[in-house]
MDTraj code that builds the backbone (N, CA, C; nanometers):
import mdtraj as md
import numpy as np

residues = "UNK UNK UNK UNK UNK UNK UNK UNK UNK UNK UNK UNK UNK UNK UNK UNK UNK UNK UNK UNK UNK UNK UNK UNK UNK UNK UNK UNK UNK UNK UNK UNK UNK UNK UNK UNK UNK UNK UNK UNK UNK UNK UNK UNK UNK UNK UNK UNK UNK UNK UNK UNK UNK UNK UNK UNK UNK UNK UNK UNK UNK UNK UNK UNK UNK UNK UNK UNK UNK UNK UNK UNK UNK UNK UNK UNK UNK UNK UNK UNK UNK UNK UNK UNK UNK UNK UNK UNK UNK UNK UNK UNK UNK UNK UNK UNK UNK UNK UNK UNK UNK UNK UNK UNK UNK UNK UNK UNK UNK UNK UNK UNK UNK UNK UNK UNK UNK UNK UNK UNK UNK UNK UNK UNK UNK UNK UNK UNK UNK UNK UNK UNK UNK UNK UNK UNK UNK UNK UNK UNK UNK UNK UNK UNK UNK UNK UNK UNK UNK UNK UNK UNK UNK UNK UNK UNK UNK UNK UNK UNK UNK UNK UNK UNK UNK UNK UNK UNK UNK UNK UNK UNK UNK UNK UNK UNK UNK UNK UNK UNK UNK UNK UNK UNK UNK UNK UNK UNK UNK UNK UNK UNK UNK UNK UNK UNK UNK UNK UNK UNK UNK UNK UNK UNK UNK UNK UNK UNK UNK UNK UNK UNK UNK".split()
xyz = np.array([
    [2.1624, 0.8610, 1.1482],
    [2.0918, 0.7416, 1.1016],
    [1.9454, 0.7503, 1.1440],
    [1.8543, 0.7465, 1.0444],
    [1.7117, 0.7520, 1.0760],
    [1.6703, 0.6288, 1.1560],
    [1.5788, 0.6502, 1.2520],
    [1.5313, 0.5347, 1.3286],
    [1.3928, 0.5603, 1.3866],
    [1.3158, 0.4496, 1.3975],
    [1.1857, 0.4478, 1.4643],
    [1.1989, 0.3548, 1.5839],
    [1.1449, 0.3978, 1.6955],
    [1.1477, 0.3115, 1.8137],
    [1.0157, 0.3255, 1.8886],
    [0.9463, 0.2129, 1.9067],
    [0.8204, 0.2148, 1.9816],
    [0.8519, 0.2316, 2.1296],
    [0.8026, 0.3390, 2.1876],
    [0.8263, 0.3678, 2.3288],
    [0.7192, 0.3025, 2.4150],
    [0.5942, 0.3115, 2.3712],
    [0.4834, 0.2498, 2.4444],
    [0.3677, 0.2279, 2.3484],
    [0.2866, 0.1288, 2.3779],
    [0.1675, 0.1082, 2.2957],
    [0.0697, 0.0169, 2.3681],
    [-0.0588, 0.0376, 2.3381],
    [-0.1643, -0.0508, 2.3850],
    [-0.2686, -0.0572, 2.2741],
    [-0.3893, -0.1018, 2.3050],
    [-0.4908, -0.1200, 2.2016],
    [-0.5385, 0.0125, 2.1422],
    [-0.5202, 0.1212, 2.2184],
    [-0.5743, 0.2486, 2.1727],
    [-0.4680, 0.3503, 2.1324],
    [-0.3504, 0.3442, 2.1955],
    [-0.2513, 0.4501, 2.1754],
    [-0.1121, 0.3928, 2.1540],
    [-0.0321, 0.4647, 2.0738],
    [0.1060, 0.4256, 2.0511],
    [0.1932, 0.5502, 2.0496],
    [0.3135, 0.5383, 2.1052],
    [0.4120, 0.6462, 2.1021],
    [0.5388, 0.5933, 2.0360],
    [0.5847, 0.6662, 1.9342],
    [0.7008, 0.6233, 1.8565],
    [0.8065, 0.7330, 1.8599],
    [0.9310, 0.6942, 1.8902],
    [1.0416, 0.7898, 1.8917],
    [1.0995, 0.8002, 1.7511],
    [1.1034, 0.9234, 1.6990],
    [1.1598, 0.9497, 1.5670],
    [1.2953, 1.0156, 1.5845],
    [1.3994, 0.9540, 1.5350],
    [1.5346, 1.0065, 1.5535],
    [1.5982, 1.0414, 1.4191],
    [1.6522, 1.1646, 1.4129],
    [1.7228, 1.2152, 1.2945],
    [1.6336, 1.2234, 1.1707],
    [1.5021, 1.2321, 1.1922],
    [1.4085, 1.2511, 1.0810],
    [1.3745, 1.3993, 1.0745],
    [1.3940, 1.4649, 0.9604],
    [1.3690, 1.6094, 0.9496],
    [1.2287, 1.6466, 0.9975],
    [1.2183, 1.7610, 1.0615],
    [1.0913, 1.8057, 1.1178],
    [0.9783, 1.8094, 1.0144],
    [1.0003, 1.8600, 0.8911],
    [0.8901, 1.8608, 0.7941],
    [0.8338, 1.7219, 0.7665],
    [0.9210, 1.6205, 0.7592],
    [0.8750, 1.4842, 0.7354],
    [0.8012, 1.4296, 0.8582],
    [0.8537, 1.4596, 0.9757],
    [0.7897, 1.4136, 1.0993],
    [0.6507, 1.4741, 1.1138],
    [0.6397, 1.6033, 1.0836],
    [0.5104, 1.6703, 1.0956],
    [0.4134, 1.6220, 0.9880],
    [0.4656, 1.5941, 0.8685],
    [0.3814, 1.5398, 0.7620],
    [0.3246, 1.4044, 0.8029],
    [0.4075, 1.3211, 0.8659],
    [0.3618, 1.1911, 0.9142],
    [0.2552, 1.2090, 1.0216],
    [0.2756, 1.3061, 1.1103],
    [0.1766, 1.3336, 1.2155],
    [0.0410, 1.3662, 1.1550],
    [0.0404, 1.4533, 1.0548],
    [-0.0853, 1.4959, 0.9937],
    [-0.1518, 1.3812, 0.9175],
    [-0.0732, 1.3004, 0.8503],
    [-0.1284, 1.1860, 0.7776],
    [-0.1914, 1.0864, 0.8736],
    [-0.1255, 1.0631, 0.9875],
    [-0.1804, 0.9706, 1.0871],
    [-0.3123, 1.0217, 1.1455],
    [-0.3298, 1.1524, 1.1461],
    [-0.4537, 1.2104, 1.1996],
    [-0.5685, 1.1969, 1.1009],
    [-0.5462, 1.2394, 0.9760],
    [-0.6597, 1.2442, 0.8835],
    [-0.6264, 1.2021, 0.7400],
    [-0.5158, 1.1340, 0.7218],
    [-0.4764, 1.0962, 0.5863],
    [-0.4833, 0.9480, 0.5566],
    [-0.5293, 0.8686, 0.6532],
    [-0.5424, 0.7245, 0.6337],
    [-0.6899, 0.6917, 0.6115],
    [-0.7252, 0.6212, 0.5050],
    [-0.8670, 0.5907, 0.4816],
    [-0.9247, 0.4957, 0.5855],
    [-1.0428, 0.5278, 0.6344],
    [-1.1176, 0.4411, 0.7254],
    [-1.2645, 0.4432, 0.6832],
    [-1.3398, 0.3473, 0.7337],
    [-1.4826, 0.3406, 0.7021],
    [-1.5625, 0.4371, 0.7893],
    [-1.6667, 0.4947, 0.7296],
    [-1.7671, 0.5722, 0.8017],
    [-1.8954, 0.5682, 0.7206],
    [-2.0067, 0.5745, 0.7881],
    [-2.1357, 0.5772, 0.7189],
    [-2.1488, 0.7101, 0.6455],
    [-2.1791, 0.7019, 0.5164],
    [-2.1843, 0.8225, 0.4338],
    [-2.3221, 0.8472, 0.3727],
    [-2.3976, 0.7402, 0.3502],
    [-2.5317, 0.7531, 0.2930],
    [-2.6305, 0.6779, 0.3807],
    [-2.7425, 0.7419, 0.4103],
    [-2.8448, 0.6810, 0.4953],
    [-2.9805, 0.6928, 0.4266],
    [-3.0451, 0.5791, 0.4055],
    [-3.1818, 0.5772, 0.3526],
    [-3.2774, 0.5584, 0.4697],
    [-3.3578, 0.6595, 0.4975],
    [-3.4524, 0.6540, 0.6085],
    [-3.5797, 0.5837, 0.5625],
    [-3.6059, 0.4676, 0.6166],
    [-3.7276, 0.3937, 0.5840],
    [-3.8410, 0.4362, 0.6773],
    [-3.8082, 0.4497, 0.8050],
    [-3.9058, 0.4989, 0.9023],
    [-3.8320, 0.5692, 1.0155],
    [-3.8834, 0.6835, 1.0564],
    [-3.8254, 0.7567, 1.1685],
    [-3.9334, 0.8388, 1.2369],
    [-3.9834, 0.7846, 1.3448],
    [-4.0839, 0.8567, 1.4227],
    [-4.0263, 0.9046, 1.5560],
    [-3.8908, 0.9064, 1.5636],
    [-3.8249, 0.9545, 1.6850],
    [-3.8287, 1.1071, 1.6895],
    [-3.7747, 1.1629, 1.7978],
    [-3.7693, 1.3088, 1.8113],
    [-3.6592, 1.3681, 1.7235],
    [-3.5684, 1.2826, 1.6739],
    [-3.4594, 1.3281, 1.5869],
    [-3.5119, 1.3537, 1.4456],
    [-3.4699, 1.4637, 1.3857],
    [-3.4952, 1.4847, 1.2441],
    [-3.4132, 1.3836, 1.1644],
    [-3.4560, 1.3546, 1.0424],
    [-3.3840, 1.2579, 0.9589],
    [-3.2372, 1.2964, 0.9452],
    [-3.2117, 1.4266, 0.9242],
    [-3.0746, 1.4741, 0.9056],
    [-2.9906, 1.4514, 1.0310],
    [-3.0501, 1.4727, 1.1486],
    [-2.9781, 1.4535, 1.2747],
    [-2.9465, 1.3063, 1.2975],
    [-3.0399, 1.2195, 1.2624],
    [-3.0174, 1.0759, 1.2771],
    [-2.9053, 1.0292, 1.1844],
    [-2.9072, 1.0770, 1.0597],
    [-2.8024, 1.0407, 0.9643],
    [-2.6664, 1.0915, 1.0105],
    [-2.6642, 1.2140, 1.0651],
    [-2.5384, 1.2717, 1.1152],
    [-2.4841, 1.1886, 1.2311],
    [-2.5722, 1.1482, 1.3211],
    [-2.5316, 1.0674, 1.4365],
    [-2.4717, 0.9343, 1.3915],
    [-2.5329, 0.8717, 1.2930],
    [-2.4817, 0.7448, 1.2421],
    [-2.3451, 0.7639, 1.1762],
    [-2.3288, 0.8756, 1.1068],
    [-2.2033, 0.9020, 1.0380],
    [-2.0851, 0.9183, 1.1309],
    [-2.1108, 0.9586, 1.2545],
    [-2.0022, 0.9833, 1.3498],
    [-1.9625, 0.8594, 1.4306],
    [-2.0288, 0.7471, 1.4062],
    [-1.9927, 0.6234, 1.4769],
    [-1.8671, 0.5641, 1.4133],
    [-1.7575, 0.5480, 1.4883],
    [-1.6362, 0.4865, 1.4312],
    [-1.6639, 0.3430, 1.3868],
    [-1.6141, 0.3095, 1.2689],
    [-1.6382, 0.1773, 1.2101],
    [-1.5060, 0.1032, 1.1938],
    [-1.5038, -0.0223, 1.2391],
    [-1.3844, -0.1056, 1.2203],
    [-1.3532, -0.1159, 1.0714],
    [-1.2258, -0.1093, 1.0392],
    [-1.1843, -0.0995, 0.8992],
    [-1.0855, -0.2089, 0.8614],
    [-1.1041, -0.2635, 0.7408],
    [-1.0110, -0.3603, 0.6831],
    [-0.9628, -0.3029, 0.5504],
    [-0.8390, -0.2554, 0.5472],
    [-0.7857, -0.1921, 0.4265],
    [-0.7355, -0.2930, 0.3236],
    [-0.7319, -0.4204, 0.3600],
    [-0.6798, -0.5214, 0.2678],
    [-0.7852, -0.5707, 0.1694],
    [-0.9132, -0.5543, 0.2034],
    [-1.0200, -0.6111, 0.1195],
    [-1.1054, -0.5072, 0.0487],
    [-1.0891, -0.3810, 0.0838],
    [-1.1764, -0.2781, 0.0271],
    [-1.0946, -0.1651, -0.0350],
    [-1.1546, -0.1020, -0.1338],
    [-1.0887, 0.0083, -0.2044],
    [-1.1633, 0.1384, -0.1777],
    [-1.0904, 0.2494, -0.1829],
    [-1.1571, 0.3781, -0.1774],
    [-1.2428, 0.3934, -0.3029],
    [-1.3604, 0.4543, -0.2923],
    [-1.4504, 0.4667, -0.4078],
    [-1.3832, 0.5228, -0.5318],
    [-1.2957, 0.6211, -0.5142],
    [-1.2302, 0.6836, -0.6296],
    [-1.1312, 0.5904, -0.6977],
    [-1.0906, 0.4845, -0.6269],
    [-0.9920, 0.3914, -0.6817],
    [-1.0522, 0.2544, -0.7130],
    [-1.1833, 0.2415, -0.6920],
    [-1.2487, 0.1121, -0.7136],
    [-1.2729, 0.0903, -0.8629],
    [-1.2598, -0.0335, -0.9074],
    [-1.2773, -0.0672, -1.0480],
    [-1.4210, -0.0509, -1.0945],
    [-1.5169, -0.0474, -1.0024],
    [-1.6570, -0.0381, -1.0420],
    [-1.6900, 0.0973, -1.1053],
    [-1.6173, 0.2024, -1.0647],
    [-1.6382, 0.3372, -1.1179],
    [-1.7850, 0.3807, -1.1071],
    [-1.8516, 0.3336, -1.0024],
    [-1.9938, 0.3614, -0.9855],
    [-2.0173, 0.4617, -0.8742],
    [-2.1156, 0.5493, -0.8908],
    [-2.1492, 0.6459, -0.7862],
    [-2.2117, 0.5771, -0.6659],
    [-2.2837, 0.4670, -0.6906],
    [-2.3484, 0.3953, -0.5813],
    [-2.2551, 0.2980, -0.5123],
    [-2.1445, 0.2607, -0.5788],
    [-2.0476, 0.1704, -0.5183],
    [-2.0805, 0.0242, -0.5427],
    [-1.9920, -0.0624, -0.4932],
    [-2.0106, -0.2070, -0.5087],
    [-1.9602, -0.2758, -0.3820],
    [-1.9588, -0.4079, -0.3836],
    [-1.9176, -0.4834, -0.2655],
    [-1.7704, -0.4668, -0.2330],
    [-1.6942, -0.4096, -0.3258],
    [-1.5514, -0.3874, -0.3010],
    [-1.5215, -0.2504, -0.2422],
    [-1.6222, -0.1628, -0.2397],
    [-1.5949, -0.0275, -0.1895],
    [-1.7017, 0.0265, -0.0943],
    [-1.8029, -0.0515, -0.0648],
    [-1.9022, -0.0063, 0.0320],
    [-1.9617, -0.1243, 0.1068],
    [-2.0157, -0.0975, 0.2256],
    [-2.0768, -0.2006, 0.3094],
    [-2.2096, -0.1465, 0.3621],
    [-2.3123, -0.2289, 0.3558],
    [-2.4432, -0.1874, 0.4055],
    [-2.4626, -0.2298, 0.5508],
    [-2.5168, -0.1381, 0.6314],
    [-2.5538, -0.1667, 0.7691],
    [-2.7014, -0.1316, 0.7857],
    [-2.7735, -0.2139, 0.8586],
    [-2.9172, -0.1951, 0.8764],
    [-2.9483, -0.1742, 1.0239],
    [-3.0365, -0.0786, 1.0503],
    [-3.0835, -0.0531, 1.1868],
    [-3.2353, -0.0581, 1.1864],
    [-3.2916, -0.1445, 1.2701],
    [-3.4378, -0.1527, 1.2863],
    [-3.4672, -0.1730, 1.4334],
    [-3.5178, -0.0683, 1.4956],
    [-3.5440, -0.0742, 1.6399],
    [-3.6648, -0.1601, 1.6732],
    [-3.7504, -0.1822, 1.5733],
    [-3.8757, -0.2520, 1.5998],
    [-3.9713, -0.1604, 1.6751],
    [-4.0906, -0.2078, 1.7016],
    [-4.1885, -0.1288, 1.7761],
    [-4.1445, -0.1148, 1.9214],
    [-4.1548, 0.0053, 1.9746],
    [-4.1084, 0.0334, 2.1097],
    [-4.2269, 0.0439, 2.2060],
    [-4.2220, -0.0355, 2.3105],
    [-4.3291, -0.0343, 2.4104],
    [-4.2949, 0.0505, 2.5319],
    [-4.1652, 0.0724, 2.5535],
    [-4.1201, 0.1531, 2.6668],
    [-4.0134, 0.2511, 2.6190],
    [-3.9805, 0.3481, 2.7025],
    [-3.8736, 0.4414, 2.6683],
    [-3.7393, 0.3688, 2.6767],
    [-3.6603, 0.3795, 2.5706],
    [-3.5309, 0.3115, 2.5688],
    [-3.4366, 0.3821, 2.4726],
    [-3.3084, 0.3492, 2.4878],
    [-3.2061, 0.4039, 2.3999],
    [-3.1624, 0.2983, 2.2997],
    [-3.1519, 0.3383, 2.1748],
    [-3.1004, 0.2500, 2.0701],
    [-2.9493, 0.2660, 2.0650],
    [-2.8777, 0.1552, 2.0781],
    [-2.7313, 0.1577, 2.0793],
    [-2.6750, 0.0979, 1.9501],
    [-2.5455, 0.1158, 1.9334],
    [-2.4785, 0.0728, 1.8110],
    [-2.4787, -0.0784, 1.7915],
    [-2.5047, -0.1557, 1.8971],
    [-2.5094, -0.3013, 1.8807],
    [-2.6296, -0.3454, 1.7981],
    [-2.7221, -0.2518, 1.7731],
    [-2.8391, -0.2842, 1.6920],
    [-2.8153, -0.2582, 1.5434],
    [-2.6967, -0.2062, 1.5103],
    [-2.6578, -0.1892, 1.3704],
    [-2.6058, -0.3226, 1.3180],
    [-2.6756, -0.3782, 1.2220],
    [-2.6371, -0.5074, 1.1653],
    [-2.5642, -0.4856, 1.0334],
    [-2.4401, -0.5361, 1.0242],
    [-2.3584, -0.5167, 0.9052],
    [-2.3588, -0.6411, 0.8175],
    [-2.3551, -0.6192, 0.6849],
    [-2.3475, -0.7327, 0.5928],
    [-2.2082, -0.7952, 0.5922],
    [-2.1110, -0.7273, 0.6535],
    [-1.9753, -0.7797, 0.6649],
    [-1.9352, -0.7760, 0.8119],
    [-1.9079, -0.8920, 0.8692],
    [-1.8815, -0.9011, 1.0134],
    [-1.7597, -0.8213, 1.0573],
    [-1.6665, -0.7947, 0.9642],
    [-1.5445, -0.7221, 1.0000],
    [-1.5604, -0.5705, 0.9902],
    [-1.6693, -0.5243, 0.9281],
    [-1.6949, -0.3813, 0.9134],
    [-1.8159, -0.3476, 0.9981],
    [-1.7913, -0.3076, 1.1211],
    [-1.8979, -0.2856, 1.2188],
    [-1.8536, -0.1786, 1.3185],
    [-1.9470, -0.1234, 1.3955],
    [-1.9094, -0.0229, 1.4960],
    [-1.8010, -0.0746, 1.5898],
    [-1.7113, 0.0142, 1.6315],
    [-1.6005, -0.0261, 1.7180],
    [-1.6480, -0.0616, 1.8583],
    [-1.7687, -0.0185, 1.8930],
    [-1.8244, -0.0470, 2.0251],
    [-1.9740, -0.0729, 2.0124],
    [-2.0251, -0.1592, 2.0986],
    [-2.1689, -0.1874, 2.1015],
    [-2.2462, -0.0866, 2.1861],
    [-2.1751, 0.0023, 2.2547],
    [-2.2388, 0.0867, 2.3557],
    [-2.2510, 0.2338, 2.3161],
    [-2.2404, 0.2631, 2.1863],
    [-2.2543, 0.4011, 2.1401],
    [-2.4022, 0.4320, 2.1229],
    [-2.4532, 0.5315, 2.1938],
    [-2.5949, 0.5649, 2.1849],
    [-2.6255, 0.6345, 2.0529],
    [-2.7382, 0.6000, 1.9944],
    [-2.7784, 0.6567, 1.8657],
    [-2.8987, 0.7476, 1.8818],
    [-3.0054, 0.6966, 1.9423],
    [-3.1276, 0.7765, 1.9560],
    [-3.2105, 0.7236, 2.0729],
    [-3.2844, 0.8130, 2.1357],
    [-3.3730, 0.7776, 2.2466],
    [-3.5158, 0.7670, 2.1931],
    [-3.5801, 0.6548, 2.2194],
    [-3.7162, 0.6326, 2.1724],
    [-3.8136, 0.6216, 2.2890],
    [-3.9333, 0.6709, 2.2659],
    [-4.0405, 0.6519, 2.3638],
    [-4.1455, 0.5603, 2.3027],
    [-4.2469, 0.5275, 2.3808],
    [-4.3487, 0.4323, 2.3378],
    [-4.4113, 0.4741, 2.2033],
    [-4.4170, 0.3775, 2.1130],
    [-4.4784, 0.4019, 1.9829],
    [-4.3829, 0.4538, 1.8772],
    [-4.2595, 0.4864, 1.9145],
    [-4.1624, 0.5381, 1.8180],
    [-4.0768, 0.4245, 1.7605],
    [-4.0240, 0.4501, 1.6388],
    [-3.9437, 0.3485, 1.5719],
    [-3.8483, 0.4138, 1.4731],
    [-3.7297, 0.3542, 1.4584],
    [-3.6377, 0.3960, 1.3520],
    [-3.5987, 0.2714, 1.2720],
    [-3.5991, 0.2891, 1.1406],
    [-3.5573, 0.1817, 1.0512],
    [-3.4831, 0.2460, 0.9353],
    [-3.3556, 0.2108, 0.9198],
    [-3.2741, 0.2728, 0.8163],
    [-3.1831, 0.1699, 0.7503],
    [-3.1420, 0.2020, 0.6285],
    [-3.0351, 0.1300, 0.5604],
    [-2.9210, 0.2296, 0.5416],
    [-2.8048, 0.1964, 0.5950],
    [-2.6901, 0.2879, 0.5908],
    [-2.5766, 0.2236, 0.5113],
    [-2.5019, 0.3082, 0.4408],
    [-2.3928, 0.2586, 0.3577],
    [-2.2621, 0.3255, 0.3996],
    [-2.1655, 0.2421, 0.4369],
    [-2.0348, 0.2914, 0.4807],
    [-1.9344, 0.2776, 0.3672],
    [-1.8461, 0.3747, 0.3554],
    [-1.7405, 0.3681, 0.2553],
    [-1.6119, 0.4231, 0.3148],
    [-1.5007, 0.3958, 0.2489],
    [-1.3720, 0.4482, 0.2920],
    [-1.3606, 0.5952, 0.2540],
    [-1.3038, 0.6717, 0.3441],
    [-1.2794, 0.8129, 0.3179],
    [-1.1657, 0.8610, 0.4054],
    [-1.1289, 0.9867, 0.3886],
    [-1.0183, 1.0450, 0.4656],
    [-1.0665, 1.1681, 0.5408],
    [-1.0043, 1.1901, 0.6565],
    [-1.0439, 1.3014, 0.7403],
    [-1.0239, 1.4373, 0.6780],
    [-0.9430, 1.4447, 0.5722],
    [-0.9256, 1.5715, 0.5020],
    [-1.0550, 1.6133, 0.4323],
    [-1.1437, 1.5158, 0.4094],
    [-1.2736, 1.5464, 0.3493],
    [-1.3783, 1.5745, 0.4558],
    [-1.3782, 1.4961, 0.5635],
    [-1.4731, 1.5138, 0.6743],
    [-1.4151, 1.4465, 0.7974],
    [-1.4384, 1.5080, 0.9136],
    [-1.3799, 1.4573, 1.0380],
    [-1.4282, 1.3175, 1.0748],
    [-1.5426, 1.2749, 1.0204],
    [-1.5913, 1.1403, 1.0542],
    [-1.4974, 1.0320, 1.0010],
    [-1.4100, 1.0698, 0.9060],
    [-1.3135, 0.9755, 0.8516],
    [-1.1754, 0.9907, 0.9146],
    [-1.1621, 1.0665, 1.0218],
    [-1.0336, 1.0739, 1.0916],
    [-0.9975, 0.9358, 1.1454],
    [-0.8755, 0.8930, 1.1210],
    [-0.8320, 0.7623, 1.1713],
    [-0.7829, 0.7707, 1.3156],
    [-0.7548, 0.8934, 1.3623],
    [-0.7034, 0.9126, 1.4987],
    [-0.7830, 1.0180, 1.5733],
    [-0.7937, 0.9985, 1.7041],
    [-0.8503, 1.1022, 1.7899],
    [-0.7486, 1.2142, 1.8093],
    [-0.6242, 1.1749, 1.8307],
    [-0.5146, 1.2702, 1.8436],
    [-0.3930, 1.2173, 1.7715],
    [-0.3110, 1.3090, 1.7213],
    [-0.1822, 1.2739, 1.6613],
    [-0.0912, 1.3928, 1.6883],
    [-0.0020, 1.3765, 1.7849],
    [0.0790, 1.4902, 1.8299],
    [0.2280, 1.4579, 1.8227],
    [0.3054, 1.5637, 1.7992],
    [0.4505, 1.5520, 1.7892],
    [0.5124, 1.6389, 1.8975],
    [0.5952, 1.5801, 1.9819],
    [0.6580, 1.6542, 2.0907],
    [0.8088, 1.6343, 2.0898],
    [0.8798, 1.7346, 2.1396],
    [1.0254, 1.7262, 2.1503],
    [1.0632, 1.6454, 2.2750],
    [1.1653, 1.5649, 2.2632],
    [1.2108, 1.4853, 2.3781],
    [1.3174, 1.5590, 2.4591],
    [1.3713, 1.6663, 2.4029],
    [1.4796, 1.7379, 2.4699],
    [1.6158, 1.6986, 2.4187],
    [1.6190, 1.5913, 2.3373],
    [1.7442, 1.5481, 2.2766],
    [1.7505, 1.5966, 2.1321],
    [1.8700, 1.6168, 2.0827],
    [1.8881, 1.6696, 1.9476],
    [1.8302, 1.5759, 1.8416],
    [1.7511, 1.6370, 1.7509],
    [1.6924, 1.5637, 1.6374],
    [1.6113, 1.4412, 1.6812],
    [1.5432, 1.4548, 1.7954],
    [1.4629, 1.3428, 1.8438],
    [1.3249, 1.3937, 1.8864],
    [1.2214, 1.3281, 1.8357],
    [1.0847, 1.3688, 1.8668],
    [0.9991, 1.2460, 1.8952],
    [0.8874, 1.2710, 1.9620],
    [0.7965, 1.1629, 1.9997],
    [0.6628, 1.1842, 1.9290],
    [0.6225, 1.0862, 1.8486],
    [0.4933, 1.0896, 1.7809],
    [0.3960, 1.0006, 1.8577],
    [0.2878, 1.0610, 1.9051],
    [0.1864, 0.9874, 1.9808],
    [0.0550, 0.9885, 1.9036],
    [0.0016, 0.8700, 1.8793],
    [-0.1214, 0.8545, 1.8022],
    [-0.2226, 0.7766, 1.8847],
    [-0.3447, 0.8305, 1.8927],
    [-0.4538, 0.7621, 1.9616],
    [-0.5614, 0.7265, 1.8603],
    [-0.5892, 0.5987, 1.8443],
    [-0.6810, 0.5511, 1.7425],
    [-0.8271, 0.5726, 1.7822],
    [-0.9134, 0.5879, 1.6820],
    [-1.0578, 0.5926, 1.7057],
    [-1.1130, 0.4524, 1.7268],
    [-1.0323, 0.3521, 1.6937],
    [-1.0759, 0.2138, 1.7013],
    [-1.0995, 0.1526, 1.5649],
    [-1.1054, 0.2380, 1.4605],
    [-1.1262, 0.1872, 1.3244],
    [-1.0076, 0.1018, 1.2807],
    [-0.8877, 0.1457, 1.3152],
    [-0.7635, 0.0721, 1.2913],
    [-0.6870, 0.0641, 1.4221],
    [-0.5941, -0.0311, 1.4324],
    [-0.5082, -0.0356, 1.5504],
    [-0.4051, 0.0762, 1.5391],
    [-0.3500, 0.1224, 1.6503],
    [-0.2465, 0.2267, 1.6436],
    [-0.1292, 0.1873, 1.5546],
    [-0.0889, 0.0591, 1.5611],
    [0.0217, 0.0131, 1.4771],
    [-0.0135, 0.0235, 1.3290],
    [-0.1362, -0.0120, 1.2935],
    [-0.1796, -0.0027, 1.1540],
    [-0.1758, 0.1412, 1.1048],
    [-0.2130, 0.2353, 1.1911],
    [-0.2127, 0.3765, 1.1528],
    [-0.0708, 0.4235, 1.1236],
    [0.0227, 0.3879, 1.2109],
    [0.1621, 0.4289, 1.1909],
    [0.2184, 0.3698, 1.0616],
    [0.1980, 0.2400, 1.0406],
    [0.2505, 0.1731, 0.9211],
    [0.1882, 0.2310, 0.7949],
    [0.0554, 0.2484, 0.7974],
    [-0.0127, 0.3051, 0.6808],
    [0.0306, 0.4491, 0.6584],
    [0.0584, 0.5209, 0.7676],
    [0.1034, 0.6590, 0.7565],
    [0.2390, 0.6693, 0.6889],
    [0.3305, 0.5812, 0.7253],
    [0.4640, 0.5795, 0.6633],
    [0.4523, 0.5466, 0.5142],
    [0.3674, 0.4476, 0.4816],
    [0.3476, 0.4102, 0.3405],
    [0.2869, 0.5264, 0.2612],
    [0.1890, 0.5935, 0.3216],
    [0.1235, 0.7057, 0.2536],
    [0.2210, 0.8203, 0.2296],
    [0.3026, 0.8515, 0.3290],
    [0.4011, 0.9572, 0.3135],
    [0.5013, 0.9226, 0.2046],
    [0.5456, 0.7974, 0.2017],
    [0.6398, 0.7531, 0.0992],
    [0.5787, 0.7673, -0.0401],
    [0.4526, 0.7269, -0.0537],
    [0.3854, 0.7358, -0.1839],
    [0.3705, 0.8806, -0.2286],
    [0.3389, 0.9687, -0.1342],
    [0.3226, 1.1094, -0.1697],
    [0.4545, 1.1715, -0.2146],
    [0.5634, 1.1325, -0.1493],
    [0.6944, 1.1856, -0.1877],
    [0.7342, 1.1376, -0.3273],
    [0.7025, 1.0114, -0.3585],
    [0.7312, 0.9586, -0.4922],
    [0.6503, 1.0335, -0.5973],
    [0.5205, 1.0569, -0.5673],
    [0.4352, 1.1295, -0.6613],
    [0.4857, 1.2722, -0.6820],
    [0.5300, 1.3348, -0.5722],
    [0.5809, 1.4716, -0.5822],
    [0.7093, 1.4756, -0.6659],
    [0.7948, 1.3756, -0.6458],
    [0.9194, 1.3681, -0.7220],
    [0.8898, 1.3497, -0.8704],
    [0.7922, 1.2639, -0.9016],
    [0.7546, 1.2419, -1.0412],
    [0.6988, 1.3696, -1.1031],
    [0.6196, 1.4434, -1.0237],
    [0.5624, 1.5682, -1.0728],
    [0.6715, 1.6686, -1.1058],
    [0.7713, 1.6782, -1.0182],
    [0.8826, 1.7693, -1.0430],
    [0.9600, 1.7290, -1.1680],
    [0.9682, 1.5978, -1.1902],
    [1.0416, 1.5480, -1.3061],
    [0.9766, 1.5836, -1.4386],
    [0.8448, 1.6122, -1.4341],
    [0.7738, 1.6469, -1.5567],
    [0.7641, 1.7972, -1.5798],
    [0.8135, 1.8743, -1.4828],
    [0.8101, 2.0178, -1.4998],
    [0.9153, 2.0616, -1.6023],
    [0.8782, 2.1553, -1.6848],
    [0.9711, 2.2067, -1.7860],
    [1.0148, 2.3476, -1.7448],
    [1.1427, 2.3673, -1.7377],
    [1.1976, 2.4971, -1.7004],
    [1.2080, 2.5829, -1.8265],
    [1.1408, 2.6954, -1.8227],
    [1.1411, 2.7853, -1.9381],
    [1.2580, 2.8839, -1.9293],
])
top = md.Topology()
chain = top.add_chain()
for i, resn in enumerate(residues, 1):
    res = top.add_residue(resn, chain, resSeq=i)
    for name in ("N", "CA", "C"):
        top.add_atom(name, md.element.get_by_symbol(name[0]), res)
traj = md.Trajectory(xyz[None], top)
């Protein structure tokens, strides 16, 4: 009898016991929990002003790696959004603005200075360093976050780790997932199960359309 049992969990990590679930399915779930669940990440950055020591490309890369809190109930992946637009719309992208203002002393710009047009789509922490500025330097950017998957780029990984270990008992394994903060560990597991189920249905439908010659 297949079964899931939560062994331990907190705000960042969850461990689930998988019993009598075939190894290929268990491993598929592990991989989906790592990089198969859509989460928000900054993907496009318009540099308005950047007089820091960082090149524009380095600043954009740094912003892209900041984990962003994600709400999967209100937003669609760009490829599935009804707008069918390359630039996106309010249903598939969120704008965040960073303006350090004029700097009089040497200081570090942190993620709490990223202002989002949607209060629920924001950096997971206020204390992520972005760039170091000295007197007279300034950064001002408009950044656009969208949903993506880690299979395309690691900045969209929903988990820091997703590992499968044997418990020592027959047909029993432990799946441990550590969230980046974009989603709760429970959300990752639930979304992972749904994603795996959908993929199996799609695969079954594909097989049903194959013609044997």
